[in-house]
N, C-alpha and C positions, 0 to 999 in steps of 0.2 A: 450364131456366136455361141460358143461352148464355154461355160464357166467352170474352171477347174476348182476342186475343193481346196480350201485353205487349211494348212496344217498349223496347229498351235506351236509357237516357238518353244514352249516349256512343256515337257512331258511330266505329268503328275503320276508317280508310281503308286499312290495310295488310292484305293477305290472310294467311292462316295460313302459307302457304309462305314468305312474306317474313319473318314472325316467326321461323321456324325458322332462317333464314339469319342474321338479326340476332343471335339468341341463340347460335348456334354460333360466329359470329365473335367475339362478346363473350366467350364462354367460352374461346376459343382465346387471345385477347389477355390475359385475366386469368390463364390458366394459364402462358403464357410469362412474364408479368411476375412471377409467383410463383417460377418457376424461376430467373429472373435475380436476383431479390432473395435467394433461397436461396443461389445461388452466391456472390453478393456477401457475404453474412453468413459463409459458410465461409471465404472469402478474408480477410475482415477479422479473424476469430478467429485464423487462422493467423498473420497479420501481428502482431497484438497479442501472441500467444504468443512469437514471435521477439523482439519488442521487450522483453518481460518477461524472457526468458532473457538478453538482453544486459545488462539492468539488474542481474539476479541475479549475473552473473559480475563485473560492476564492484563490486557490493556485497561479494562475497566477497573480491576483491582488497583493497578498502579495509579490510575487517575484519582481514585479515592484516597490513596496514600498522599498523593501530591496535594490534593485539596486540604487534607488535614495538616500537612506540614506548612502549607501556605497560610492557613489561619494562625498557626503558632508564630510564624515569622512576622505576620502582619501585626499580631498583638504586641510583639516586642518592638518591632521596627517603627511603627507609627508614632509612639510617644517620643522616640529618639529623633525622628525626622522633624517633629514639631518643635522640639527644643533646639535643634540645629537651625531650623528656619527662623525662630525667634532671635537666636543669637546673631544670625547673619543679618536680619533686619536691623538689629541694634547697631551693628557695625556699619552697615551701608547707610542707614538713615538714623543717625544718633539722636537720642532724645534732646530736647532743648536744655542748654546749660552744661553739656558735656562736650569734650573735644571730639572732633571728627575721627572716626576710626578706632575709638577705644571702647571697651566694654565697661559699663558702669559696675561698681562693686556690688556684691550680692545684697548687702544690707541697705543699699540706697533705694529711694522710692521709684527709680527708673528701672530697676532690675527685674 
């Protein structure tokens, strides 16, 4: 039995030496692209961190301003709330000897 040689269905016109050059150049281009993209990613992360640090400092300053304003509002609002609370308690639970739902006059002993 004689076996006939099988011919490849696709003819490659480029020789093996040329393929080595093409693959080497392609690998070099891909490697350089990878390095450039890696450097860009590092630069971008450093820039985003710097921007985030700026925002953090601004937020801390705003927080300090909010705390200062809250102390001022609290110093003014708490006495007012206490007086409103006492007035509401007098209306809801009137002192003995006064009509229900009325506020006793300021000069009375229940005021």
